[in-house]
Structure formats: C-alpha cells, structure tokens
C-alpha positions in Angstrom: -40.1 67.8 44.1 -41.6 68.3 40.7 -38.0 68.8 39.3 -36.8 65.7 40.8 -39.7 63.7 39.5 -39.2 65.0 36.0 -35.5 64.1 36.1 -36.2 60.5 37.2 -38.9 60.0 34.6 -37.5 58.3 31.5 -38.0 60.1 28.1 -40.5 58.7 25.8 -38.9 56.0 23.5 -36.0 55.6 25.7 -34.8 52.1 26.7 -35.9 51.2 30.3 -33.1 51.0 32.9 -32.0 47.6 34.1 -33.1 46.7 37.7 -29.5 46.6 38.9 -29.0 50.2 37.6 -32.1 51.6 39.2 -31.1 49.9 42.6 -27.8 51.7 42.5 -29.1 55.1 41.5 -28.2 56.7 44.7 -24.5 55.5 44.5 -21.9 58.4 44.5 -20.8 57.5 41.0 -24.4 57.8 39.7 -24.9 61.1 41.5 -21.8 62.6 40.0 -22.9 61.9 36.4 -24.4 64.9 34.6 -28.2 64.9 34.4 -28.1 65.3 30.5 -26.1 62.2 29.8 -28.0 59.6 27.7 -29.1 56.4 29.4 -26.8 53.4 29.0 -27.7 51.1 26.3 -27.7 47.3 27.0 -24.8 45.4 25.5 -25.7 43.9 22.1 -25.8 40.1 21.9 -22.8 38.7 20.1 -23.5 38.0 16.5 -23.5 34.3 15.6 -20.2 33.2 14.0 -20.6 32.8 10.3 -20.4 29.2 9.1 -17.2 29.1 7.0 -17.0 25.4 6.7 -17.7 23.7 3.4 -20.8 21.4 3.1 -20.2 17.9 4.2 -20.5 16.6 0.7 -17.6 18.9 -0.3 -15.5 17.6 2.5 -16.0 14.0 1.5 -15.3 14.7 -2.1 -12.2 16.6 -1.2 -11.0 13.6 0.9 -11.7 11.3 -1.9 -9.9 13.4 -4.5 -6.8 14.0 -2.2 -6.8 10.5 -0.8 -4.0 8.0 -1.2 -6.3 5.3 -2.8 -7.2 7.6 -5.8 -3.5 8.5 -6.3 -2.7 4.8 -6.6 -5.4 4.2 -9.1 -4.3 7.2 -11.1 -0.7 6.1 -10.9 -1.6 2.9 -12.4 -3.6 4.6 -15.1 -0.8 7.0 -16.0 1.7 3.9 -16.2 -0.7 2.1 -18.5 -1.0 5.3 -20.8 2.8 5.5 -20.9 3.0 1.8 -21.7 0.5 2.2 -24.5 2.8 4.9 -26.0 5.8 2.5 -25.8 3.8 -0.2 -27.4 2.8 2.0 -30.3 6.3 3.4 -30.6 7.8 -0.1 -31.0 5.1 -1.5 -33.3 6.3 -2.2 -36.8 2.9 -1.3 -38.4 2.9 2.0 -36.6 6.4 2.8 -37.6 5.4 2.0 -41.3 2.2 4.1 -41.3 3.9 6.9 -39.5 6.2 7.3 -42.6 3.3 8.8 -44.6 1.3 10.3 -41.7 0.7 13.7 -43.3 -0.8 12.1 -46.5 -2.9 9.5 -44.7 -3.0 10.2 -41.0 -5.9 7.8 -40.5 -3.6 4.8 -41.2 -1.3 5.8 -38.5 -4.1 6.4 -35.9 -5.6 3.0 -36.9 -2.3 1.2 -36.5 -1.8 2.8 -33.1 -5.3 1.7 -32.0 -4.7 -1.9 -33.3 -1.4 -2.1 -31.6 -2.5 -0.8 -28.2 -5.9 -2.4 -28.1 -4.4 -5.8 -29.2 -1.7 -5.7 -26.6 -4.0 -4.8 -23.7 -6.6 -7.3 -25.0 -4.1 -10.2 -24.8 -2.9 -8.9 -21.4 -6.5 -9.2 -20.2 -7.1 -12.5 -21.8 -3.8 -13.8 -20.4 -4.6 -12.7 -16.9 -8.3 -12.5 -16.3 -10.4 -14.4 -18.8 -9.9 -15.8 -22.2 -12.9 -15.3 -24.4 -11.5 -17.5 -27.1 -11.8 -20.8 -24.9 -14.8 -22.9 -25.5 -15.8 -23.5 -21.8 -15.9 -21.3 -18.8 -13.5 -23.6 -16.9 -10.9 -23.2 -19.6 -11.6 -19.4 -20.0 -11.1 -18.7 -16.2 -7.7 -20.5 -16.1 -5.8 -17.2 -16.7 -7.4 -15.8 -13.5 -6.1 -18.7 -11.6 -2.6 -18.2 -13.0 -2.8 -14.6 -11.9 -3.6 -15.6 -8.4 -0.8 -18.1 -8.5 1.7 -15.4 -9.5 0.2 -13.0 -6.9 0.6 -15.5 -4.0 4.4 -14.9 -3.2 4.0 -11.2 -4.2 1.2 -10.7 -1.6 3.1 -12.5 1.2 6.3 -10.6 0.6 4.4 -7.4 0.2 2.9 -7.8 3.6 6.3 -8.2 5.2 7.7 -5.2 3.5 4.6 -3.2 4.2 4.6 -4.1 7.9 8.1 -2.9 8.1 7.3 0.4 6.5 4.5 0.9 9.1 7.3 0.7 11.8 9.6 3.1 9.9 11.9 0.3 8.6 13.0 -0.1 5.0 13.1 -4.0 4.5 14.9 -4.5 1.2 16.2 -7.8 2.3 13.4 -9.9 0.8 15.6 -11.9 -1.5 17.8 -13.1 1.4 14.8 -13.8 3.7 13.1 -15.8 0.8 16.2 -17.9 0.1 16.6 -18.8 3.7 13.0 -19.6 4.0 12.9 -21.7 0.8 16.1 -23.7 2.0 14.5 -24.4 5.4 11.1 -25.4 3.9 12.7 -27.3 1.1 15.0 -29.3 3.4 12.0 -30.3 5.6 10.1 -31.1 2.2 12.6 -33.5 0.8 14.3 -35.0 3.8 11.4 -36.5 5.7 8.6 -38.9 5.0 5.5 -37.9 7.1 1.8 -37.7 6.5 0.7 -34.9 4.2 -1.0 -32.5 6.7 1.9 -32.8 9.2 4.6 -32.7 6.6 3.2 -29.5 5.0 2.7 -27.9 8.4 6.2 -28.5 9.5 7.7 -27.3 6.2 5.6 -24.1 6.3 6.7 -23.5 9.9 10.3 -24.1 9.1 10.2 -21.7 6.2 8.5 -19.0 8.2 10.9 -19.5 11.1 13.9 -19.3 8.7 12.7 -16.0 7.1 11.9 -14.6 10.7 15.3 -15.3 12.0 17.0 -13.7 9.0 14.8 -10.7 9.4 14.9 -10.6 13.1 18.8 -10.5 12.9 18.4 -7.1 11.1 16.1 -5.9 13.8 18.5 -7.1 16.5 21.5 -5.5 14.9 19.7 -2.2 14.4 18.4 -2.2 18.0 21.7 -3.1 19.7 24.3 -1.4 17.4 22.3 1.4 15.6 23.2 0.0 12.2 20.9 1.1 9.4 18.5 -1.6 8.3 19.1 -0.8 4.5 22.8 -1.5 4.8 22.1 -4.6 6.8 19.4 -6.1 4.5 21.5 -5.5 1.4 24.6 -7.3 2.9 22.5 -10.1 4.2 21.0 -10.6 0.8 24.4 -11.4 -0.5 25.2 -13.5 2.5 22.1 -15.6 2.0 22.7 -16.0 -1.8 26.2 -17.3 -1.6 25.3 -19.3 1.5 22.4 -21.1 -0.3 24.5 -21.3 -3.6 27.3 -23.2 -1.5 24.7 -25.5 0.0 23.2 -26.3 -3.3 26.7 -27.3 -4.6 27.6 -29.4 -1.5 26.4 -33.1 -1.4 24.7 -34.0 1.8 23.4 -30.4 2.4 20.9 -29.2 -0.3 22.4 -30.6 -3.5 20.5 -33.6 -5.1 22.4 -36.8 -4.7 24.4 -37.7 -7.8 23.5 -34.4 -9.5 26.3 -32.2 -10.9 23.9 -29.1 -11.0 23.4 -26.8 -8.0 19.9 -27.9 -7.5 17.9 -29.5 -4.6 16.1 -32.9 -4.7 12.5 -32.7 -5.7 9.9 -32.2 -2.8 8.1 -35.2 -1.4 4.6 -35.5 -2.5 3.3 -35.2 1.1 5.0 -31.7 1.4 3.6 -30.2 -1.8 0.8 -27.8 -1.6 -2.4 -29.4 -2.9 -4.1 -27.7 -5.9 -7.3 -25.9 -5.0 -9.3 -26.7 -8.1 -7.7 -30.0 -9.3 -4.5 -30.8 -11.3 -5.8 -28.7 -14.3 -5.0 -25.6 -12.5 -1.8 -24.3 -10.8 -3.4 -22.4 -8.0 -2.5 -24.1 -4.7 -3.0 -24.0 -1.0 -0.5 -21.1 -0.7 -3.2 -18.6 -1.8 -5.4 -19.6 1.1 -2.4 -19.2 3.5 -1.9 -15.7 2.0 -5.5 -14.7 2.7 -5.2 -15.8 6.2 -1.9 -13.8 6.5 -3.6 -10.7 5.2 -6.3 -11.0 7.8 -3.8 -11.7 10.5 -1.7 -8.7 9.5 -4.7 -6.4 9.5 -5.8 -7.6 13.0 -2.1 -7.2 14.2 -1.8 -3.7 12.9 -5.3 -2.3 13.7 -6.6 -4.3 16.8 -3.6 -5.4 18.8 -1.5 -3.6 21.4 1.6 -4.8 19.5 0.2 -3.2 16.3 -0.4 -0.1 18.2 3.3 0.1 19.3 4.3 -0.6 15.8 2.3 2.3 14.4 3.3 4.6 17.2 7.1 3.9 16.5 6.5 4.3 12.9 5.0 7.7 13.3 7.5 9.2 15.8 9.9 6.9 17.6 11.0 9.7 20.0 7.4 10.4 21.1 6.9 6.6 21.4 9.9 6.3 23.6 8.6 9.2 25.8 5.2 7.4 26.1 7.1 4.4 27.5 7.3 2.1 24.4 10.4 0.0 24.1 11.4 1.2 20.6 14.5 -1.1 20.3 12.5 -4.2 21.1 9.8 -3.0 18.7 12.3 -2.9 15.9 13.3 -6.6 16.7 9.6 -7.7 16.8 8.8 -5.8 13.6 11.6 -7.5 11.7 10.8 -10.9 13.0 7.2 -10.6 11.7 8.3 -9.0 8.5 11.0 -11.6 7.8 8.5 -14.4 8.6 5.9 -13.0 6.1 8.6 -12.6 3.4 9.6 -16.2 4.3 6.0 -17.3 3.6 6.6 -16.1 0.0 9.7 -18.4 -0.3 7.7 -21.3 1.2 5.0 -20.7 -1.4 7.7 -20.9 -4.2 9.3 -24.1 -3.1 6.2 -26.1 -2.0 3.7 -24.7 -4.5 5.5 -23.6 -7.8 8.9 -25.2 -8.1 8.2 -28.5 -6.5 10.8 -30.5 -8.7 13.7 -28.9 -6.8 14.9 -25.4 -6.4 18.1 -23.5 -7.3 19.6 -20.1 -6.2 17.2 -18.2 -8.4 14.0 -19.4 -6.7 13.3 -15.9 -5.4 12.7 -14.8 -9.0 13.0 -11.2 -8.1 9.9 -11.3 -5.8 11.8 -9.7 -2.9 12.3 -6.6 -4.8 8.8 -6.6 -6.5 7.4 -6.8 -3.0 8.7 -3.3 -2.4 6.6 -2.1 -5.3 3.6 -4.0 -4.1 3.9 -2.5 -0.7 4.1 1.0 -2.1 1.2 0.6 -4.3 -0.9 -0.9 -1.5 0.1 2.1 0.8 1.5 -0.4 3.4 -2.1 -1.5 4.3 -3.0 -5.2 4.2 -6.0 -4.9 2.1 -4.2 -2.5 -0.4 -1.2 -4.9 -0.6 -3.5 -7.8 -1.3 -5.1 -6.2 -4.4 -1.8 -4.7 -5.4 -0.3 -8.2 -5.5 -3.1 -9.4 -7.6 -2.5 -6.5 -10.1 1.2 -7.3 -10.4 0.3 -10.9 -10.6 -1.9 -10.0 -13.6 1.0 -8.2 -15.2 3.2 -11.3 -14.8 0.6 -13.7 -16.1 -0.6 -11.5 -18.9 2.8 -10.3 -20.0 3.7 -13.7 -21.5 0.5 -13.8 -23.3 0.9 -10.4 -24.7 4.3 -11.2 -25.9 3.1 -14.5 -27.6 0.0 -13.1 -29.2 1.0 -9.6 -30.2 4.8 -9.8 -30.3 5.0 -7.0 -27.6 8.2 -7.3 -25.6 7.6 -8.5 -22.1 10.0 -5.8 -20.8 7.1 -3.4 -21.5 5.3 -4.8 -18.5 8.5 -4.2 -16.4 8.6 -0.6 -17.6 4.9 -0.2 -16.6 5.6 -1.6 -13.2 8.5 0.7 -12.8 6.4 3.8 -13.9 3.8 2.8 -11.2 6.6 3.2 -8.6 7.6 6.5 -10.2 4.2 8.0 -10.1 3.3 6.7 -6.6 6.6 8.2 -5.3 5.6 11.6 -6.7 2.0 12.3 -5.6 2.3 16.1 -6.4 3.0 15.2 -9.9 -0.2 13.1 -10.2 -2.2 15.8 -8.6 -0.9 18.4 -10.9 -1.7 16.2 -14.0 -5.3 15.6 -12.9 -5.8 19.0 -11.1 -6.5 17.3 -7.7 -6.6 19.2 -4.3 -3.8 18.9 -1.9 -4.4 16.3 0.8 -5.9 17.8 3.9 -7.0 20.9 2.0 -10.4 22.2 3.2 -12.6 24.1 0.9 -14.3 27.2 2.4 -17.1 29.5 1.5 -16.1 32.9 0.3 -17.9 35.3 2.5 -18.2 39.1 2.2 -16.2 41.3 4.6 -18.8 42.3 7.2 -17.9 45.2 9.6 -18.5 45.1 13.3 -21.2 47.7 13.1 -23.2 45.6 10.6 -22.6 42.4 12.6 -23.9 44.0 15.7 -27.2 45.0 14.3 
C-alpha cells in the first residue's frame, strides 16, 4: 500500500494532473504506461498573431499617394512643366540670351523666368482674374469666360464619361453635337413662342436628337455586335455631311436668301439668358450643366439603372450571369451618353453662336470631351472640374497669345500631354516615386521561431 501511495503522489514542483486525466487513471491505456514517464504537460495557449498591418495613418497616406486623383493632379503639373519648357524654347529673348550662356548664364535664366512667368501670368489673368482692371466686376470677367467655355466641355464630358463607366468608348461626340445643334437650332428659329416654353422645347429637341444619334450606336452594337468605335466614327461623317447638306439647302437649315451654308439666327425667345447681365457671356447653359452633373452622379451612384451600368462596365459576362440584360444596358447607356453630348450642342447653338450656326459649330468639343472625361476619371464631379480646367486653357490661351506672343498651340500641346500622362500612370508614379495602387505597407518583423512564440 505504501508503494502505491508513493507512485500516485505527484513529485514536488510537478504540474497537477487535469481532472479528466485523474478520472481515467484506471483505464487500460494508463495502466500500461511505465511508472517513470513524466506527467503530460498542458497544451500551451496559442500565441497571439503578430500585427503585421501598417498603422491606419499609413494606409490612408498610401491610398492618397496611389489614388487616381493625385495622378490626375500630377499629370496636369507635368504637362504645365513641359509647356514651360516649350515656352522658354520658343521665346526669342531666351534664344538670344542662350547664345552667350557660358559667359553670362544669369541672363539666360532671367529670360527663361520672364518668358514662363509672363506666359502663365497672362494665362491666369485671362482665365481667372485680371488684376489690371479697375473694378472687381471687370476683373472677374475672365472667370465667367472660363465657365462659358467649360459649359459644353462639361456636358460632353459627362456623356463620354458615362459611356466609359459602361465599358463603351463613345468618340462620336462630333456627330451627336451636330445633330443636337440642328434639332435645337431648327426649333430655335422656326417658331415664335414665349421665352420659357421656347427654350424648353429647343433644349429638349437638342437632347433628343443627340440621344437618338447615340442610341443608334447602342442599338447596332446590341443587335449586330458591331464595335462602337467604328460606328461612332462613321456616324460622325454621316452627321457632318448630312448637316452640311441641310445648311446648303433652302427650306431646311439654310438662311433664306443667303448663299452661305449657315442657318438663320435664333429667335430671341430661344436664346439662353445671361446669368449676370449682358456684360458677361455666361448664360443659362452653365446652370443646366450643373443640374446635369448632379443627375449623372445620382444615376450612377444611387439608382438601380446606374448599378447595372457599373456592373456591365466592370464585367459584362458576370453581369449577364447575374441576370442583367447587357444588350439593353448598352442601348440605354448610349441614349444617355448621346443626350448629354447633345446638351453640349444645345449650349453652343442657343448660348454661344446665337446668330446662326454652320457645320463647324462643334468646335472640336466632341474630341476634347474625351480628354475631359479621362482627366475626371469618368466621375461626374471630376469631369465638372476637369471641364473648368480646360475651359480656363481655352479662355486664357488667347490672352497668353495676345499679351506675351506665345503661340496658342502651346495650350493644345499641354492638353495633349495631360492625356499622355493620364494614360500612363506608372510613368507618373515613377517620376514622383509614388507607391503602386493597392499596395499595403507592412511592418518588418523579426523571424520568431515556434519555440520562442510558445513561451
């Protein structure tokens, strides 16, 4: 009995047996174990998983540095730097001073500074505020000109950007604008109606014309599988020659008794009223563009149709599996896209060129809208501010040419470079040493072995 009691007594310092183990001490498996085997140790609690995530502030900073918004800002900055180089290279004073650069380098640097700062100062004063004017009302007029130029750019950019969100490349802005301008212009000079009703009918006619011309692309793509790029390019030519024919044909769009391919002037009741009086060119079209921006934002982010648009744009095959009618979605998207681009044509014919329009009323806005949509990342708010930026380029470019003798083509080069840098985000990130998008910074931890982690 004493031997058995000694064997069952735990050694000093040994861990106590669990209750379950003591209850089953008489089991055959326990009886067969040798008496000298050490008591089983309890399983060690799992070590807490080390936190390898970076602090939240690092995550936020990483998202900002790798985000598309910063890339757009840096693309504009790089384009302005490249434009400054072109301005300096084409300036006569800089070319003269560079002839004796090694003897007096300060003259060359001073000439470069004068050329670049003078050009961009003239660009600012011609597009935002002119400090040389006596009154604030006169000084702020360049900003109203910028908004006037931006109005059709924003409208067309919204249409192109909406198509981008659905995975469609709408480069038929020229044709859609021409058809919309013809419809709105015909209503504008053919009827005599009260001003509010006349403007409303003309705007609706123009939007409907652009929507039909864009919806035709969506219908052909949905029913025949034709590519929207080919369709929009061909329809651009169809619209241009169709409107040119109508402008040369009496009884259609040509002004009575005029040998020129030009329409009659718009009736006064169909012209967009000026927002700040006749002294400024900014008109009602800018308010319509603001409303259109809000509606497009709501459509894409808060409506079921916008959800279908985004789903098809992300993956049309997955959207089809989920029960979304992809073909009809293409038709609806091009209807909305064409209508928004048509609003740009309406703005041109009822707000800017009220004395009659010709075949060049689109003024290249249909193609500039692609740049605006790219710079705005196809988001309504981004497109709105991108349109204002390009409107500033257009308004300030003429002032820069008149005041400093800088070719207005420099502005076109800057716009083209913006597209180039936006189309190459890895290049922008490499220049400014930015992280890749979606990258996640982690803490560097020492290599801890299992034995150390278990203690």
